[in-house]
Backbone as numpy.savetxt, mean C-alpha at the origin, in Angstrom:
# Nx Ny Nz CAx CAy CAz Cx Cy Cz
10.75 -0.85 3.41 10.05 -1.80 4.24 10.33 -3.21 3.69
10.67 -4.09 4.57 11.04 -5.44 4.17 9.88 -6.18 3.52
8.67 -5.99 4.03 7.50 -6.68 3.47 7.26 -6.21 2.04
7.38 -4.91 1.80 7.20 -4.37 0.44 8.21 -4.98 -0.52
9.46 -5.02 -0.13 10.50 -5.59 -0.99 10.27 -7.07 -1.24
9.85 -7.80 -0.22 9.59 -9.22 -0.38 8.40 -9.46 -1.32
7.35 -8.66 -1.19 6.20 -8.80 -2.09 6.57 -8.51 -3.53
7.34 -7.46 -3.74 7.76 -7.12 -5.11 8.61 -8.24 -5.72
9.44 -8.83 -4.91 10.30 -9.91 -5.41 9.49 -11.19 -5.65
8.63 -11.54 -4.72 7.84 -12.76 -4.81 6.82 -12.71 -5.94
6.17 -11.58 -6.11 5.06 -11.46 -7.06 5.50 -10.98 -8.43
6.77 -11.08 -8.76 7.27 -10.56 -10.03 7.66 -11.69 -10.97
6.84 -11.92 -11.99 7.29 -12.85 -13.02 8.53 -12.27 -13.70
9.43 -13.10 -14.15 10.68 -12.59 -14.71 10.48 -11.79 -16.00
9.36 -11.93 -16.67 9.13 -11.21 -17.93 8.28 -9.95 -17.76
7.88 -9.63 -16.54 7.03 -8.45 -16.30 7.67 -7.56 -15.24
7.29 -6.28 -15.23 7.75 -5.42 -14.14 7.10 -5.85 -12.82
7.68 -5.44 -11.72 7.12 -5.82 -10.43 5.75 -5.18 -10.24
4.98 -5.75 -9.32 3.64 -5.25 -9.07 3.70 -3.85 -8.45
2.65 -3.08 -8.65 2.57 -1.75 -8.06 1.97 -1.89 -6.67
2.66 -1.33 -5.70 2.18 -1.34 -4.33 1.85 0.08 -3.90
0.77 0.23 -3.18 0.38 1.53 -2.64 0.67 1.53 -1.14
1.46 2.48 -0.72 1.72 2.70 0.71 1.41 4.14 1.00
0.51 4.40 1.92 0.09 5.77 2.17 1.26 6.67 2.54
2.23 6.17 3.28 3.34 7.02 3.68 4.28 7.35 2.52
4.24 6.57 1.44 5.08 6.85 0.28 4.33 7.54 -0.83
3.05 7.24 -0.99 2.27 7.69 -2.13 1.54 9.01 -1.93
1.35 9.42 -0.69 0.49 10.57 -0.43 1.29 11.75 0.12
1.32 12.85 -0.61 2.00 14.04 -0.09 1.22 14.64 1.08
1.91 15.36 1.92 1.27 16.02 3.04 0.18 16.95 2.54
-0.97 16.90 3.17 -2.08 17.77 2.79 -2.98 17.18 1.72
-2.68 15.98 1.25 -3.52 15.37 0.22 -4.80 14.84 0.85
-5.78 14.53 0.02 -7.06 14.01 0.48 -6.91 12.53 0.79
-6.76 12.23 2.06 -6.49 10.86 2.51 -7.57 9.89 2.04
-8.83 10.22 2.28 -9.93 9.33 1.91 -9.99 9.05 0.43
-9.86 10.09 -0.38 -9.94 9.93 -1.83 -8.77 9.10 -2.35
-7.58 9.33 -1.81 -6.40 8.58 -2.26 -6.52 7.10 -1.92
-7.00 6.81 -0.72 -7.15 5.40 -0.32 -8.27 4.74 -1.11
-9.39 5.43 -1.30 -10.48 4.87 -2.11 -10.01 4.55 -3.52
-9.28 5.47 -4.13 -8.79 5.26 -5.49 -7.87 4.03 -5.54
-6.96 3.93 -4.56 -6.05 2.78 -4.53 -6.81 1.46 -4.35
-7.81 1.47 -3.48 -8.58 0.25 -3.25 -9.41 -0.14 -4.47
-10.02 0.84 -5.13 -10.83 0.55 -6.31 -10.00 -0.01 -7.46
-8.73 0.31 -7.49 -7.86 -0.12 -8.58 -6.92 -1.25 -8.16
-7.27 -1.96 -7.12 -6.38 -3.03 -6.65 -7.08 -4.37 -6.69
-6.29 -5.40 -6.72 -6.82 -6.75 -6.68 -6.72 -7.37 -5.30
-5.82 -6.84 -4.48 -5.59 -7.39 -3.15 -5.34 -6.25 -2.17
-5.53 -6.54 -0.89 -5.23 -5.56 0.14 -4.59 -6.27 1.33
-3.49 -5.73 1.78 -2.85 -6.18 3.01 -2.80 -4.95 3.92
-3.34 -5.08 5.10 -3.43 -3.95 6.02 -2.56 -4.22 7.24
-1.66 -3.30 7.53 -0.82 -3.38 8.71 -1.13 -2.18 9.60
-1.32 -2.42 10.87 -1.55 -1.33 11.81 -0.96 -1.70 13.16
-0.54 -0.70 13.88 0.00 -0.93 15.21 -1.15 -0.99 16.22
-0.84 -1.47 17.39 -1.82 -1.50 18.47 -2.30 -0.08 18.77
-1.37 0.86 18.75 -1.72 2.26 19.03 -2.67 2.81 17.98
-2.45 2.47 16.72 -3.33 2.93 15.64 -4.73 2.36 15.81
-4.82 1.11 16.22 -6.12 0.47 16.41 -6.89 1.10 17.58
-6.18 1.63 18.55 -6.82 2.21 19.72 -7.11 3.71 19.57
-6.59 4.33 18.53 -6.77 5.77 18.38 -8.17 6.09 17.85
-8.60 7.29 18.12 -9.91 7.73 17.62 -9.82 8.06 16.16
């Protein structure tokens, strides 16, 4: 994802490793506990950027 790569490049001081990003489609294996995984990622993060499609916003 272009946004992920841009964030890693922008937010990386030259003396430190790049920031850790959580993406549900990359971090969560099929059948995992979606709610627990997202809660854990949010509790351990300093920032959140949320992307959703129009279809996702309209779904139940």
